[in-house]
C-alpha positions in Angstrom: 96.4 -139.1 213.6 97.3 -136.6 211.2 94.6 -134.7 212.9 95.7 -135.8 216.7 99.3 -134.3 215.3 98.1 -131.3 214.2 95.9 -130.2 217.2 99.1 -131.1 219.7 101.5 -129.0 217.2 98.8 -125.7 217.7 98.8 -126.1 221.2 102.2 -124.8 221.5 101.4 -122.1 219.1 102.1 -118.3 220.7 99.1 -117.2 219.6 96.2 -118.2 222.5 93.2 -118.3 219.9 95.1 -121.0 217.9 96.5 -122.7 221.0 93.9 -122.8 223.5 91.1 -124.3 222.2 94.2 -127.0 220.3 94.5 -127.5 224.4 90.9 -128.5 224.6 90.7 -130.5 221.9 93.5 -132.3 223.5 92.0 -132.6 226.6 89.0 -134.2 225.1 90.5 -136.5 222.9 92.9 -137.6 226.2 89.2 -138.2 228.3 88.4 -140.6 225.0 91.2 -142.1 224.9 91.2 -142.6 228.6 87.5 -144.4 228.7 88.5 -146.1 225.8 91.7 -148.2 227.4 89.8 -148.3 230.7 86.8 -150.1 228.8 89.5 -152.2 227.3 91.2 -153.0 230.9 87.8 -153.7 232.5 87.2 -156.4 229.5 90.5 -158.0 229.6 89.6 -158.7 233.4 91.8 -155.8 235.0 90.8 -155.0 238.3 90.8 -151.1 239.3 93.6 -151.3 241.0 95.3 -152.4 238.4 94.2 -149.6 236.6 94.8 -146.7 238.7 98.1 -147.9 239.1 98.8 -147.8 235.2 97.4 -144.2 234.9 99.4 -143.4 238.1 96.1 -142.6 240.5 94.7 -143.9 243.1 91.8 -146.5 243.0 89.0 -144.7 244.4 90.2 -142.3 242.1 89.6 -144.4 238.5 86.8 -146.2 240.2 84.9 -143.2 240.5 85.6 -141.7 237.4 84.3 -144.7 235.0 82.5 -146.9 237.2 79.4 -145.0 236.4 79.7 -144.6 232.9 80.6 -148.6 232.9 77.5 -149.6 234.7 75.6 -147.1 232.2 76.7 -149.3 229.1 75.7 -152.4 230.8 72.0 -151.6 230.6 
């Protein structure tokens, strides 16, 4: 968690050479965390609409983003 906290701090740096890479790292981390939690929710029987509501997006958007990855994991 210390690394994430450090990167979050760097994201507010006045120097764009520091701030922009930190923002990119946070974006990657966020995508990984979202995928992890979507997998967790599906494993716990959540419907796509439940996940979409929790993420504040549409069912279609969350399904489009995550269903192909989950299909590949099942093979």
